[in-house]
N, C-alpha and C positions, 0 to 999 in steps of 0.2 A: 143197929136198931132198925127194925122194919118201919117203913113209912106209915103203916096203919097204926103203930103204937104212938105216933107223935100227937101232940095236942093240936087242936084246931088252929091255934095261933101260929104254931110253927109250920103247919101244913100250908097255911095261907102265905107265909113268908117264902116258902120254897118254890111256889109255882112260878113267880117271875124269874127266879134264878135258873130254873129248869129251861125256861124258854130261851134265856140268853145263851146258855150252854148249847142248846140244840141248834140255835142259829149260828153259833160259832163253828160248830162241827160241820154244819151244812156249807158254810162259806169256805172252810178249810178244804172240804172234799171237792168243792167246785174249783177252787184254785189249783188243787192237785191235778184234777182232770184237765184244766186249761194248760197247766205247765206240761203235762204229759202229751197233750195234743200238739203244743208248740214244738216240743222236742221231736215228736214224730214228724212234724211238717218240715222242720229244719233238716232232719236226717234224710227225709225223702228228697228234699230239694238238693242237698249236697250229693246224694247218691244219684241224682238225675232221674228220680222216679216220675217226675212230671214233665220231663223233656223227651225228645226223640232219642231212641236207643237203637243204634245201628250195630248189628251183630256181624262179626268177622271171624274167620278161622284161618289158621296157618299151620305149618308143620315144622317139626324140629327133630334133630337127631337124638336128643335126650331131653328129659324133663328136669334134669338137675338144675337147681337154682331158681326154679319157677314154682309158684304156688298160686292157688285160687285166691283172688282178692288183691294180688299185686297190681300196682298201678301201671297203666299203659301211657307212654309219653309221646308227645308230638311237639317238635321244636323246643323241647325242654319243659313243656307244661303237661300236667296230667289231663288226659282226655277220656279215660275210661278205666276198666278193670278187667283182669283175667277171670273168666267164668268157668273154665274147664281145662284141665290138664290130664289127658288120658292116653294110654297106649293104643296103637292101631292094631287091627287083626294080624295074626302071624301069617295068614295066607288068605288068598281070595281078594275081593275088592278092598282097596285101601292098603294092602300089604306092602306097597312100594314106598310107604312112609313109616316112620317109627313112632312118633308121638304127635297127637292132635292137640293144638292149642286154640281155644276159642276165647274171644274177648268181645266186649261191647264198647262202643264209642258213644259218649253221651253228648247231647246237644247237636249243634250244627257243625261240630268239628269233623264230621264225616265228609263235608264238602272239600276238605283239604286232601282227601285220599282219592287219587285218580287211578285210572286203569293202566296208564302207560308206564310210569316209573315209580309208583309208591311200593315200598317194600316193608316187610316186618323184620326188623333187625334185632338180634339178640346180643346184647352187649353186657360185659362184666360190670358189676356194680359193687364189688368188694373183693377182699382177699380170701374169703372163705367159700368161694364157688358160687356166690349169689349172682344171679343175672336178672336183667330187666328187659322188657319188650319196648322198643322204640319204633314208631311208625314214621317213615320218611314222607315229607310233603311232596305231593305230585305236581308236575308241571306239564305233562304230556298225556293226552288221551281224554277220557270223560270221567264224570263223577261216578263212583261205584254205586251209590244209592241216590234216588230222587224221591221227593214227596209229591210228584205229579203222577196222575194215573196213566198207565200204559195199556194200550189195546191195539189189536189189529183192525184196520179199516180198509174198505175198498176205495179205490181212487175216485169212483163216482160219488160215494158218500162223503168223502173228504171235500170234493169240489162243491157239493151242495150244502156243506155244513155252515151254519151262521157264525161259527167261531173259527173260520178258516185262517184268519190273520194270526191267531194265537196257537195254532196247531204246529207242532214241531215233529221232525222226522225222528223216530225212536230207534233207528238202526243205521248201520253202515251199508250203503249200496255198493257192491263190489263187482268188478269185471275181472274175474280171475283173482289175482293178488292185488290188483290196483283198486284203490278206493275212488269211486266215481263221485259219490255224495256222502259227506260226513253226517254223523248223527247230530241232533239238535239244530239242524238246518230248517229254515222256514219252508213250509210246504206250499204256500201260495205261489211262489215263483218257480217251483220245481216240479209241478204236476205233469207238465208236458214232457220234461226230461225223464221222469219216472216212467211215463207211458211209453216213451221211445225206447227205454231199456227193457221193455217187455214185462213190466210188473203190473199186477192188478190189485194186490193187497200189500200193505206195508204196516210196520209198527208205528204207532202215533203216540205222541205225548201231548196231553192237554195242559197248556201252561196257564189256563184261566182258573183252574181249581187246585189250589195248593192245600195239601192235607197236613195235619199235625202229627202224622206218623209216616214211616217208610212205606211207599206204595210201589216202587219199581226198583229193580236191581239189574245190573249189567251182566249179560251172559257172554263170557269170553269165547266160548266155543262157536256160538252162532252169531256173535257180533251184533247184538241188539238188546234193548231193554225189555224186560218181561215183568209181569206182576209179581210182587213180593208176597210169598205165601208163608214166610216164617221158617221154612226148611231149606229153601234155596239161598243159603248164606254165601256171600261173596268170599272166595278163597284168595287171601293176599299172599303173593309169593314170598317165601322166606329169604332172608339174607343172614346166614349164620356162620360167623367165623368159628374156628376151633375153640373149645372151652379153655379157660385159663389153666386149669390143671393139666389138660392135654398138652398145651404149649409148654408149661413148665416141665412136664415129663419129657417132652421132645428135647428141650434145652439140656436137661440133665443127661439124656442119652447121648446127645452130641458132646457134652463135656466129658462123659465117661469114655466115649470113643476117642476124643482128642487128647485124653490125659496121658496115655503112653507116649504119644508124640511130644507132648509138652515136657514130660520127664526127660525124654531123650534130648530135647532142645535145651533143658536146663543143664544136663550133663555136658553138652557141647559148649554151652556158655561158660560153665566152670572150667573146661579145658582151655577155652579161648582166654579166659581171665588168667589162668596159670601161665599160658604162653606169653600173655601180655606182661606179666610180672617178670618173667625171664628176659623178655625183650627189653624192658625198661632197665633191668640190671646191666644188660649188655650195652645199652645206650649210655648208661652212666660211665661204664668203663671206657667206651669210645670217647665220650666227652672229656674224661680225664686225660686221655692221650692227645686230644686235639687242643687242650688248653695252651701248651707251649707254642704250637703253631699259631693259635689265635693271638697270643701275646706278641709274637713276631710280626704278624699282620698288623696288629695295632701300632707297633713301633714304626713299621713301614708307612702306614697311613699318616702317623704323626709327622714323619719326615716329609711326606708328600705335602702336608699342609704348611710346612716350614719352607719359605722361599729359598733358603740356603741348601736345602736338601730336596728340592723339587725334582720331578722326573726329567724335566728339561735339562737341568744342570748335570744330572747323571748321564744322560745320553750325549750331551755336548759339553765337554769340560770347559774350564775358563779360558785356557790358552787357545783352544780351538775356536772358542766363541770370539776372541779378539781377532784371530786370523780371518775368520769368516766376515767379521765386521770390516776389516781392512780390505778384504777381497771385494766385498760388496761396494765399498766406497770407490775402489779403482774401477770396478765394472761400471759404476754410475758415471764416473768421469769419462771412461771410454765411450760409453753410450752418448754422453753429451757431446764429445768431440766428433763422434760419427754423425751425430745429428747435425753439427755445424758443417761438416764436410759435405754431407748430403744436401744441405741447404745451398752451399757454394756450387756444387755440381749442378743442382737444379737451376741455379741462376745462370751458370755458363751455358747449360743446355738451352735455356730460354733465349740467351743471346745468340747462340749458334742457329737455333731454329728461326730466330728473327732475321739473321743474315741470309740463311737459305731461302727464307720467304722472299726477301728482297731480290735475291739472285733469280729466283723463279719468276718474280715479277718482271725483271729485266729480260730474262729469256723469253717470257711471253711477249714482251714488247718487240724483241728482235724478230721472233717468229711472225709476229703480226706484221712488222715492216716487210719481212721477206715475202709473206703472203701477199701483201699489197703490191710489192714489186713484181712478183710473179703474175699477179692478176693484171698489172699495168702493161707488162711486156710479155706477150705470148711466145716470143722467139728465144727467150732466155733458156728454156729447157732444151730446145733443139741445139742452141749454141753450147750449152754445157755438155750435152751428149756428144757433140762433135769434138769438143775439147777433150773429153775423156777418151774418145776413140783415137784421136791423134796422139794423146799421151800414151796410150797403150801401144800404138805402133812404134812410137819413139823408144819406148822401153824395150820392146821386142828387138828393135834394130840394135840397141846398145848391147843386148844379150848376144847377138850374133857377131858383133865386132870383135876382132881378134884381140884388141888391147884390153877390152873390158870383159872378155869372156870368163876370165878367172874370178872376176868379182861376183859372177852369178852362178857359182858352182851349185850343182844339185846332187843330192845323195841318191845314187842309182842303187836299186835293190840288188843284193847278191844273187848270183846265178843259182838256180835250183839244183840240188844234188841229183846225180843220176839214180835211176831206180835200181833197187837191189834185186838181184836174182836169187831165188830160193835155192839152197843147196840140193844137189841130186841125192836121192836115197842110195846108201851103200848096199852093195850086194854081198851076201855071205855065201 
């Protein structure tokens, strides 16, 4: 029923209800827009739309397992997302790589990525060929991006700058391949050294004005920071192991290559086992033949354990044992008697040696007395010599006396035979 057809009473009753419905609709619409704005804010915050976004690029041999929107991890935490996966040109500039991978790092996580040893690693994240991009934390070199402005300045302008204490060197000063002054070194204490190296202009970083966006990027070729223009993206070196499927295919190829050798090895094992079975059967036969000998050995060892059948009684019978015992007893008695005899002989020898000692003592006394007599009478020797001379003359006279001549017979030597004359040679 149209509103114009209502009675004035009904029309006056509907006006307040219309206002309530209108206000409800306005409130619901406002709440909807507020919820939509909060959702957009939270999404933007989670996506890092309000934070610093550092863009990086790297290269890969294949784009398999990677997709736009995949998370980028650092130390196991998501720090950004992949923004592009595209093939490189087939020839010309960039053709030395296969696939270009671009990604962004959200927030201050870019401060963990250094120029020295940070790498973009492609690791397997599943069994269906899925891969993920992991960035390694840097410990050597410099930050790839900075939010300090970078510019070239003359040494004279640097020296006269009121912010000299906050100015940092934005490049590596090199002499050949040697680094003389590293980047991010304070300039206030190195101006004279820079002038001595023959430099008039250097790249400078102003540490007093920190920006909320990326302002400087490191140039690996020229070894200095330069202003970030959005297109000079830092290229992170890749660290890409072979894909999982490639490794699986390699393993399968190795297995297929080794399978014939494995089959031949199983044949050899089977032959060895058959030979082992035959050998064990032969050993069983040998063991059956050895059993009687083993029984005899057991009987012999049992006799050896028995004192009546020990090896000693086998080698030395009982009667021989008795004879040996008697012989040993006799030998012991003989040794005892010999020991007594030797004791007696030793005693007698001691007595004899004692008597000889006393005789020698007496002889020493006699010779001592004689020596004293000789020393007392110096004419004794001459008298004795005269007596000996006279005695010799007397004996010689007795030898010449006719009566006693026969008592002093001497054996005269036989006459020498006449010399023999040699026979004369016969003449024919």
